[in-house]
PDB file as gemmi writes it, atoms N, CA and C in Angstrom:
CRYST1    1.000    1.000    1.000  90.00  90.00  90.00 P 1                      
ATOM      1  N   MET A   1      69.590 -53.337-159.976  1.00  0.00           N  
ATOM      2  CA  MET A   1      68.450 -54.826-160.147  1.00  0.00           C  
ATOM      3  C   MET A   1      67.819 -54.822-159.203  1.00  0.00           C  
ATOM      4  N   PRO A   2      66.576 -54.373-158.914  1.00  0.00           N  
ATOM      5  CA  PRO A   2      65.798 -54.977-157.428  1.00  0.00           C  
ATOM      6  C   PRO A   2      65.288 -56.285-157.459  1.00  0.00           C  
ATOM      7  N   TYR A   3      65.058 -56.746-156.316  1.00  0.00           N  
ATOM      8  CA  TYR A   3      64.827 -57.879-156.454  1.00  0.00           C  
ATOM      9  C   TYR A   3      63.536 -58.401-156.153  1.00  0.00           C  
ATOM     10  N   ARG A   4      62.846 -58.694-156.395  1.00  0.00           N  
ATOM     11  CA  ARG A   4      61.367 -59.227-155.978  1.00  0.00           C  
ATOM     12  C   ARG A   4      61.756 -60.448-155.300  1.00  0.00           C  
ATOM     13  N   ILE A   5      61.621 -59.993-153.847  1.00  0.00           N  
ATOM     14  CA  ILE A   5      61.263 -60.927-152.485  1.00  0.00           C  
ATOM     15  C   ILE A   5      60.383 -61.536-152.236  1.00  0.00           C  
ATOM     16  N   VAL A   6      60.544 -62.781-151.825  1.00  0.00           N  
ATOM     17  CA  VAL A   6      59.477 -63.673-151.631  1.00  0.00           C  
ATOM     18  C   VAL A   6      59.776 -64.277-150.286  1.00  0.00           C  
ATOM     19  N   VAL A   7      59.333 -63.824-149.304  1.00  0.00           N  
ATOM     20  CA  VAL A   7      58.686 -65.040-147.782  1.00  0.00           C  
ATOM     21  C   VAL A   7      58.272 -66.104-147.773  1.00  0.00           C  
ATOM     22  N   ASP A   8      59.208 -67.258-147.700  1.00  0.00           N  
ATOM     23  CA  ASP A   8      58.029 -68.804-147.356  1.00  0.00           C  
ATOM     24  C   ASP A   8      57.654 -68.464-145.681  1.00  0.00           C  
ATOM     25  N   ARG A   9      56.204 -68.170-145.825  1.00  0.00           N  
ATOM     26  CA  ARG A   9      55.508 -68.243-143.988  1.00  0.00           C  
ATOM     27  C   ARG A   9      55.970 -69.456-143.398  1.00  0.00           C  
ATOM     28  N   SER A  10      55.407 -70.575-144.665  1.00  0.00           N  
ATOM     29  CA  SER A  10      55.643 -71.389-143.808  1.00  0.00           C  
ATOM     30  C   SER A  10      56.958 -72.064-143.225  1.00  0.00           C  
ATOM     31  N   LYS A  11      58.182 -71.568-143.843  1.00  0.00           N  
ATOM     32  CA  LYS A  11      58.988 -71.677-143.408  1.00  0.00           C  
ATOM     33  C   LYS A  11      59.966 -70.735-142.257  1.00  0.00           C  
ATOM     34  N   CYS A  12      59.323 -69.360-142.090  1.00  0.00           N  
ATOM     35  CA  CYS A  12      59.843 -68.196-141.337  1.00  0.00           C  
ATOM     36  C   CYS A  12      59.477 -68.395-140.181  1.00  0.00           C  
ATOM     37  N   GLN A  13      60.219 -68.558-139.216  1.00  0.00           N  
ATOM     38  CA  GLN A  13      60.065 -68.758-137.596  1.00  0.00           C  
ATOM     39  C   GLN A  13      60.460 -67.295-136.987  1.00  0.00           C  
ATOM     40  N   GLY A  14      60.099 -66.354-137.489  1.00  0.00           N  
ATOM     41  CA  GLY A  14      60.503 -65.368-137.176  1.00  0.00           C  
ATOM     42  C   GLY A  14      61.744 -64.678-136.439  1.00  0.00           C  
ATOM     43  N   ILE A  15      62.905 -65.436-136.506  1.00  0.00           N  
ATOM     44  CA  ILE A  15      64.045 -65.092-135.819  1.00  0.00           C  
ATOM     45  C   ILE A  15      64.802 -63.884-136.220  1.00  0.00           C  
ATOM     46  N   GLY A  16      64.108 -63.356-136.744  1.00  0.00           N  
ATOM     47  CA  GLY A  16      64.516 -61.967-136.790  1.00  0.00           C  
ATOM     48  C   GLY A  16      65.948 -61.260-137.909  1.00  0.00           C  
ATOM     49  N   ALA A  17      66.618 -62.344-138.176  1.00  0.00           N  
ATOM     50  CA  ALA A  17      67.614 -62.249-139.181  1.00  0.00           C  
ATOM     51  C   ALA A  17      67.689 -61.219-139.884  1.00  0.00           C  
ATOM     52  N   CYS A  18      66.482 -61.345-140.751  1.00  0.00           N  
ATOM     53  CA  CYS A  18      66.521 -60.318-141.522  1.00  0.00           C  
ATOM     54  C   CYS A  18      66.234 -59.266-141.333  1.00  0.00           C  
ATOM     55  N   VAL A  19      65.289 -58.849-140.537  1.00  0.00           N  
ATOM     56  CA  VAL A  19      65.066 -57.708-139.942  1.00  0.00           C  
ATOM     57  C   VAL A  19      66.682 -56.889-139.209  1.00  0.00           C  
ATOM     58  N   GLY A  20      67.472 -57.583-138.765  1.00  0.00           N  
ATOM     59  CA  GLY A  20      68.658 -57.315-138.185  1.00  0.00           C  
ATOM     60  C   GLY A  20      69.142 -56.842-139.211  1.00  0.00           C  
ATOM     61  N   VAL A  21      69.591 -57.456-140.228  1.00  0.00           N  
ATOM     62  CA  VAL A  21      70.324 -57.057-141.562  1.00  0.00           C  
ATOM     63  C   VAL A  21      69.547 -55.581-142.255  1.00  0.00           C  
ATOM     64  N   ALA A  22      68.693 -55.729-142.575  1.00  0.00           N  
ATOM     65  CA  ALA A  22      67.798 -54.835-143.548  1.00  0.00           C  
ATOM     66  C   ALA A  22      66.490 -54.214-142.997  1.00  0.00           C  
ATOM     67  N   PRO A  23      66.356 -53.416-141.559  1.00  0.00           N  
ATOM     68  CA  PRO A  23      65.515 -53.805-141.360  1.00  0.00           C  
ATOM     69  C   PRO A  23      64.076 -52.471-142.282  1.00  0.00           C  
ATOM     70  N   ASP A  24      64.799 -51.358-143.267  1.00  0.00           N  
ATOM     71  CA  ASP A  24      63.956 -51.208-144.050  1.00  0.00           C  
ATOM     72  C   ASP A  24      63.493 -51.821-144.650  1.00  0.00           C  
ATOM     73  N   VAL A  25      63.597 -53.229-145.387  1.00  0.00           N  
ATOM     74  CA  VAL A  25      62.812 -53.720-145.995  1.00  0.00           C  
ATOM     75  C   VAL A  25      61.857 -54.730-145.217  1.00  0.00           C  
ATOM     76  N   PHE A  26      62.433 -55.649-144.428  1.00  0.00           N  
ATOM     77  CA  PHE A  26      61.297 -56.442-143.518  1.00  0.00           C  
ATOM     78  C   PHE A  26      61.298 -56.276-142.143  1.00  0.00           C  
ATOM     79  N   GLU A  27      60.143 -56.341-141.125  1.00  0.00           N  
ATOM     80  CA  GLU A  27      59.875 -56.415-140.259  1.00  0.00           C  
ATOM     81  C   GLU A  27      58.618 -58.211-139.982  1.00  0.00           C  
ATOM     82  N   ILE A  28      58.637 -58.201-138.119  1.00  0.00           N  
ATOM     83  CA  ILE A  28      57.814 -59.157-137.870  1.00  0.00           C  
ATOM     84  C   ILE A  28      56.758 -58.594-137.933  1.00  0.00           C  
ATOM     85  N   ASP A  29      55.716 -59.676-138.642  1.00  0.00           N  
ATOM     86  CA  ASP A  29      54.458 -58.929-138.073  1.00  0.00           C  
ATOM     87  C   ASP A  29      53.921 -59.365-137.291  1.00  0.00           C  
ATOM     88  N   SER A  30      52.351 -59.479-137.020  1.00  0.00           N  
ATOM     89  CA  SER A  30      51.547 -60.154-135.725  1.00  0.00           C  
ATOM     90  C   SER A  30      51.682 -60.872-135.853  1.00  0.00           C  
ATOM     91  N   GLU A  31      52.217 -61.876-136.603  1.00  0.00           N  
ATOM     92  CA  GLU A  31      51.591 -63.364-136.371  1.00  0.00           C  
ATOM     93  C   GLU A  31      53.240 -64.215-135.997  1.00  0.00           C  
ATOM     94  N   GLY A  32      54.275 -63.017-135.650  1.00  0.00           N  
ATOM     95  CA  GLY A  32      55.284 -63.663-135.428  1.00  0.00           C  
ATOM     96  C   GLY A  32      56.690 -64.177-136.853  1.00  0.00           C  
ATOM     97  N   LYS A  33      56.000 -63.582-138.256  1.00  0.00           N  
ATOM     98  CA  LYS A  33      56.822 -63.887-139.340  1.00  0.00           C  
ATOM     99  C   LYS A  33      56.994 -62.774-140.295  1.00  0.00           C  
ATOM    100  N   SER A  34      58.026 -62.852-140.963  1.00  0.00           N  
ATOM    101  CA  SER A  34      58.935 -61.651-141.575  1.00  0.00           C  
ATOM    102  C   SER A  34      58.007 -61.457-142.950  1.00  0.00           C  
ATOM    103  N   VAL A  35      57.764 -60.078-142.838  1.00  0.00           N  
ATOM    104  CA  VAL A  35      57.363 -59.381-144.273  1.00  0.00           C  
ATOM    105  C   VAL A  35      57.699 -58.494-144.565  1.00  0.00           C  
ATOM    106  N   VAL A  36      57.584 -58.408-146.257  1.00  0.00           N  
ATOM    107  CA  VAL A  36      58.570 -57.267-146.939  1.00  0.00           C  
ATOM    108  C   VAL A  36      57.722 -56.000-146.438  1.00  0.00           C  
ATOM    109  N   ILE A  37      58.157 -54.839-146.214  1.00  0.00           N  
ATOM    110  CA  ILE A  37      57.491 -53.763-145.963  1.00  0.00           C  
ATOM    111  C   ILE A  37      58.041 -52.776-147.285  1.00  0.00           C  
ATOM    112  N   ASN A  38      59.168 -52.917-147.434  1.00  0.00           N  
ATOM    113  CA  ASN A  38      59.555 -51.948-148.417  1.00  0.00           C  
ATOM    114  C   ASN A  38      60.684 -52.949-149.669  1.00  0.00           C  
ATOM    115  N   PRO A  39      59.989 -53.503-150.460  1.00  0.00           N  
ATOM    116  CA  PRO A  39      61.445 -53.776-151.459  1.00  0.00           C  
ATOM    117  C   PRO A  39      62.825 -53.324-151.877  1.00  0.00           C  
ATOM    118  N   GLU A  40      61.945 -51.880-151.402  1.00  0.00           N  
ATOM    119  CA  GLU A  40      63.322 -51.164-152.454  1.00  0.00           C  
ATOM    120  C   GLU A  40      63.829 -50.201-151.286  1.00  0.00           C  
ATOM    121  N   GLY A  41      63.910 -50.691-149.662  1.00  0.00           N  
ATOM    122  CA  GLY A  41      64.480 -50.237-148.554  1.00  0.00           C  
ATOM    123  C   GLY A  41      65.664 -50.199-148.334  1.00  0.00           C  
ATOM    124  N   ALA A  42      66.614 -50.849-149.060  1.00  0.00           N  
ATOM    125  CA  ALA A  42      67.853 -51.236-149.023  1.00  0.00           C  
ATOM    126  C   ALA A  42      68.965 -51.445-150.273  1.00  0.00           C  
ATOM    127  N   ASP A  43      69.944 -52.194-150.547  1.00  0.00           N  
ATOM    128  CA  ASP A  43      70.481 -51.770-152.018  1.00  0.00           C  
ATOM    129  C   ASP A  43      70.808 -53.515-151.974  1.00  0.00           C  
ATOM    130  N   ASP A  44      70.451 -53.856-152.963  1.00  0.00           N  
ATOM    131  CA  ASP A  44      70.904 -55.242-153.259  1.00  0.00           C  
ATOM    132  C   ASP A  44      71.594 -56.275-152.844  1.00  0.00           C  
ATOM    133  N   ASP A  45      73.003 -55.302-152.494  1.00  0.00           N  
ATOM    134  CA  ASP A  45      73.877 -56.368-151.479  1.00  0.00           C  
ATOM    135  C   ASP A  45      73.197 -56.772-150.066  1.00  0.00           C  
ATOM    136  N   THR A  46      72.503 -55.646-149.784  1.00  0.00           N  
ATOM    137  CA  THR A  46      72.031 -55.979-148.372  1.00  0.00           C  
ATOM    138  C   THR A  46      70.921 -56.689-148.045  1.00  0.00           C  
ATOM    139  N   ILE A  47      70.063 -56.521-149.197  1.00  0.00           N  
ATOM    140  CA  ILE A  47      68.892 -57.263-149.317  1.00  0.00           C  
ATOM    141  C   ILE A  47      69.336 -58.613-149.638  1.00  0.00           C  
ATOM    142  N   LEU A  48      70.431 -59.005-150.680  1.00  0.00           N  
ATOM    143  CA  LEU A  48      70.984 -60.417-150.505  1.00  0.00           C  
ATOM    144  C   LEU A  48      71.292 -61.314-148.930  1.00  0.00           C  
ATOM    145  N   GLN A  49      72.445 -60.486-148.449  1.00  0.00           N  
ATOM    146  CA  GLN A  49      72.916 -60.402-147.212  1.00  0.00           C  
ATOM    147  C   GLN A  49      71.758 -60.911-146.056  1.00  0.00           C  
ATOM    148  N   ALA A  50      70.439 -59.899-146.235  1.00  0.00           N  
ATOM    149  CA  ALA A  50      69.275 -60.435-145.204  1.00  0.00           C  
ATOM    150  C   ALA A  50      69.026 -61.935-145.560  1.00  0.00           C  
ATOM    151  N   ALA A  51      68.646 -62.010-146.632  1.00  0.00           N  
ATOM    152  CA  ALA A  51      68.162 -63.292-146.999  1.00  0.00           C  
ATOM    153  C   ALA A  51      69.013 -64.360-146.495  1.00  0.00           C  
ATOM    154  N   GLU A  52      70.440 -64.301-146.698  1.00  0.00           N  
ATOM    155  CA  GLU A  52      71.559 -65.015-146.449  1.00  0.00           C  
ATOM    156  C   GLU A  52      71.459 -65.096-144.955  1.00  0.00           C  
ATOM    157  N   ALA A  53      71.341 -64.404-144.494  1.00  0.00           N  
ATOM    158  CA  ALA A  53      71.170 -64.201-142.923  1.00  0.00           C  
ATOM    159  C   ALA A  53      70.030 -65.436-142.264  1.00  0.00           C  
ATOM    160  N   CYS A  54      68.809 -65.599-142.813  1.00  0.00           N  
ATOM    161  CA  CYS A  54      67.552 -66.202-142.856  1.00  0.00           C  
ATOM    162  C   CYS A  54      68.473 -68.120-142.378  1.00  0.00           C  
ATOM    163  N   PRO A  55      68.243 -68.148-140.953  1.00  0.00           N  
ATOM    164  CA  PRO A  55      68.914 -70.011-140.901  1.00  0.00           C  
ATOM    165  C   PRO A  55      68.341 -70.924-141.811  1.00  0.00           C  
ATOM    166  N   LEU A  56      66.935 -70.383-142.161  1.00  0.00           N  
ATOM    167  CA  LEU A  56      66.011 -71.516-142.425  1.00  0.00           C  
ATOM    168  C   LEU A  56      65.439 -71.324-144.100  1.00  0.00           C  
ATOM    169  N   GLU A  57      66.834 -70.140-144.684  1.00  0.00           N  
ATOM    170  CA  GLU A  57      66.323 -70.240-146.076  1.00  0.00           C  
ATOM    171  C   GLU A  57      64.955 -69.747-146.372  1.00  0.00           C  
ATOM    172  N   ALA A  58      64.020 -68.976-145.772  1.00  0.00           N  
ATOM    173  CA  ALA A  58      62.877 -68.481-145.885  1.00  0.00           C  
ATOM    174  C   ALA A  58      62.449 -67.808-146.821  1.00  0.00           C  
ATOM    175  N   ILE A  59      63.782 -67.049-147.429  1.00  0.00           N  
ATOM    176  CA  ILE A  59      63.740 -65.663-147.998  1.00  0.00           C  
ATOM    177  C   ILE A  59      63.934 -66.200-149.583  1.00  0.00           C  
ATOM    178  N   THR A  60      63.264 -66.018-150.746  1.00  0.00           N  
ATOM    179  CA  THR A  60      64.103 -65.995-151.793  1.00  0.00           C  
ATOM    180  C   THR A  60      64.018 -64.835-152.983  1.00  0.00           C  
ATOM    181  N   LEU A  61      64.668 -64.702-153.696  1.00  0.00           N  
ATOM    182  CA  LEU A  61      65.361 -63.410-154.465  1.00  0.00           C  
ATOM    183  C   LEU A  61      65.131 -63.938-155.521  1.00  0.00           C  
ATOM    184  N   TYR A  62      64.563 -63.208-156.576  1.00  0.00           N  
ATOM    185  CA  TYR A  62      64.405 -63.073-157.782  1.00  0.00           C  
ATOM    186  C   TYR A  62      64.601 -61.892-158.355  1.00  0.00           C  
ATOM    187  N   ASP A  63      65.614 -62.107-159.830  1.00  0.00           N  
ATOM    188  CA  ASP A  63      66.186 -60.968-160.421  1.00  0.00           C  
ATOM    189  C   ASP A  63      65.060 -60.475-161.321  1.00  0.00           C  
ATOM    190  N   GLU A  64      65.394 -59.118-162.056  1.00  0.00           N  
ATOM    191  CA  GLU A  64      64.372 -58.139-163.117  1.00  0.00           C  
ATOM    192  C   GLU A  64      63.925 -59.558-164.327  1.00  0.00           C  
ATOM    193  N   ASN A  65      64.641 -60.584-164.339  1.00  0.00           N  
ATOM    194  CA  ASN A  65      63.957 -61.638-165.559  1.00  0.00           C  
ATOM    195  C   ASN A  65      63.595 -62.831-165.115  1.00  0.00           C  
ATOM    196  N   GLY A  66      63.097 -62.327-163.751  1.00  0.00           N  
ATOM    197  CA  GLY A  66      62.370 -63.898-163.004  1.00  0.00           C  
ATOM    198  C   GLY A  66      62.927 -65.027-162.336  1.00  0.00           C  
ATOM    199  N   GLU A  67      64.155 -64.807-163.018  1.00  0.00           N  
ATOM    200  CA  GLU A  67      65.101 -65.838-162.158  1.00  0.00           C  
ATOM    201  C   GLU A  67      65.898 -66.043-160.899  1.00  0.00           C  
ATOM    202  N   GLN A  68      65.678 -66.936-160.142  1.00  0.00           N  
ATOM    203  CA  GLN A  68      65.820 -67.372-158.865  1.00  0.00           C  
ATOM    204  C   GLN A  68      67.289 -66.722-158.702  1.00  0.00           C  
ATOM    205  N   ALA A  69      67.753 -65.982-157.730  1.00  0.00           N  
ATOM    206  CA  ALA A  69      68.508 -65.374-157.739  1.00  0.00           C  
ATOM    207  C   ALA A  69      69.543 -66.105-156.563  1.00  0.00           C  
ATOM    208  N   TYR A  70      68.226 -66.166-155.731  1.00  0.00           N  
ATOM    209  CA  TYR A  70      68.976 -66.486-154.138  1.00  0.00           C  
ATOM    210  C   TYR A  70      67.823 -67.493-153.414  1.00  0.00           C  
ATOM    211  N   PRO A  71      67.948 -68.718-152.857  1.00  0.00           N  
ATOM    212  CA  PRO A  71      69.286 -69.524-152.927  1.00  0.00           C  
ATOM    213  C   PRO A  71      69.472 -70.116-154.042  1.00  0.00           C  
TER     214      PRO A  71                                                      
END                                                                             
């Protein structure tokens, strides 16, 4: 089940924990914020771990029904 991944750029401080866990999904852009580069770049468990790694809860995941899955 691929997640729809939303990064709240107003919360993101570019810490990069998400990139460390899922570098094929996230990167830090020129503004120092996390962006999704490939929402299918890792399995769902890894994407969830990346979202959980964000200390600011700047990453929200939605399931295939549009329901919020995390946080």
